[in-house]
C-alpha positions as CSV (number, residue, x, y, z in Angstrom):
1,M,92.3,104.5,105.1
2,L,94.1,107.7,105.9
3,P,96.0,108.3,109.1
4,S,94.1,110.4,111.6
5,D,97.2,111.9,113.2
6,P,98.1,115.1,111.4
7,M,101.9,114.4,111.2
8,M,101.3,110.8,110.0
9,L,98.8,112.1,107.4
10,Y,101.3,114.7,106.2
11,S,104.0,112.1,106.0
12,F,101.8,109.5,104.3
13,I,100.5,112.0,101.6
14,N,104.0,113.3,100.9
15,M,105.3,109.7,100.5
16,K,102.5,108.9,98.1
17,L,103.2,112.1,96.1
18,R,106.9,111.3,96.0
19,D,106.7,107.6,95.1
20,Q,103.4,107.2,93.1
21,Y,101.7,110.3,91.9
22,P,102.8,113.3,89.8
23,S,100.2,115.6,91.3
24,L,97.8,116.0,94.2
25,D,94.9,115.8,91.8
26,E,95.9,112.4,90.5
27,L,96.5,111.1,94.1
28,C,93.1,112.2,95.2
29,R,91.3,110.8,92.2
30,A,93.1,107.4,92.4
31,E,92.8,107.1,96.2
32,D,89.2,108.5,96.3
33,I,90.2,111.4,98.6
34,D,88.3,114.7,98.6
35,E,91.1,117.2,97.6
36,V,89.4,120.2,99.3
37,W,89.0,118.3,102.5
38,L,92.7,117.1,102.4
39,R,94.0,120.6,101.7
40,D,91.9,122.1,104.4
41,K,92.8,119.5,106.9
42,L,96.6,119.9,106.3
43,R,96.3,123.7,106.1
44,H,94.7,123.6,109.6
45,F,98.0,122.2,110.9
46,G,100.2,124.6,109.0
47,F,100.9,122.7,105.8
48,E,100.4,124.1,102.3
49,Y,100.6,122.1,99.0
50,S,103.2,123.2,96.4
51,S,102.3,122.0,92.9
52,E,105.8,123.1,91.8
53,H,107.4,120.7,94.3
54,N,104.5,118.2,94.4
55,K,104.5,118.1,98.2
56,F,103.0,119.6,101.3
57,W,105.3,121.8,103.5
C-alpha cells in the first residue's frame, strides 16, 4: 500500500528506487504500480522523475 501523503509517497518511492530498484519501470512492475499514475501524482506536487539519477526531485 502506497502512502497517501504526497511527501511520504515521494520519500517512499525514492527510498525504494535507491535501495531496491535500478529504474522506475522495474519498481512499478515489481510493486504493481501504474507508472503513469505515479508520475502524474508526483508531478502534480512538483516532482519529476530523472532516469539519469533514478529518483524523483
